[in-house]
C-alpha positions in Angstrom: 60.4 -24.6 -46.6 62.4 -24.2 -49.8 64.0 -21.1 -48.3 65.2 -23.1 -45.3 66.9 -25.6 -47.6 68.5 -22.9 -49.7 70.0 -21.3 -46.6 71.1 -24.6 -45.3 72.8 -25.5 -48.6 74.5 -22.1 -48.7 75.8 -22.6 -45.2 77.1 -26.1 -46.0 79.0 -24.7 -49.0 80.5 -22.0 -46.8 81.5 -24.7 -44.2 83.1 -26.9 -46.9 85.0 -23.9 -48.3 86.3 -23.1 -44.8 87.3 -26.7 -44.2 89.2 -26.8 -47.6 91.0 -23.5 -46.7 92.0 -24.7 -43.3 93.4 -28.0 -44.6 95.1 -26.7 -47.7 96.8 -23.5 -46.4 100.5 -24.4 -45.6 101.8 -23.6 -42.2 105.4 -22.6 -41.5 106.5 -25.5 -39.4 109.3 -27.9 -39.9 107.5 -31.1 -38.8 104.6 -31.4 -41.2 103.6 -34.9 -40.1 102.8 -33.8 -36.6 100.9 -30.8 -37.8 98.8 -32.9 -40.3 98.0 -35.4 -37.5 96.5 -32.5 -35.5 95.2 -30.1 -38.1 93.0 -32.4 -40.2 91.1 -34.0 -37.3 90.5 -30.7 -35.6 89.3 -29.1 -38.9 87.0 -32.0 -39.6 85.6 -31.9 -36.0 84.9 -28.1 -36.3 83.2 -28.8 -39.7 80.9 -31.5 -38.2 80.0 -29.3 -35.2 79.2 -26.4 -37.5 77.0 -28.5 -39.7 75.2 -29.9 -36.7 74.6 -26.4 -35.4 73.4 -25.3 -38.8 71.0 -28.2 -39.1 69.6 -27.6 -35.6 69.1 -23.9 -36.2 67.5 -24.5 -39.6 64.9 -27.0 -38.4 64.1 -25.9 -34.9 64.2 -22.1 -34.9 61.8 -20.2 -37.1 63.2 -17.4 -39.2 61.4 -14.6 -40.9 62.4 -14.0 -44.5 
């Protein structure tokens, strides 16, 4: 059970790092306000979906160490 939580926490850290990278990397567009209005919600949505998939896989599918 401890291994499941270790893998889960590692995947959460990876997802948070990817979210930070997507939000902080500058894009070469002139209209930054329009891009921020789209980029941040899309990145957060992908982050939440990835965490949901990770939680579902962790608790409902057995893995062999």
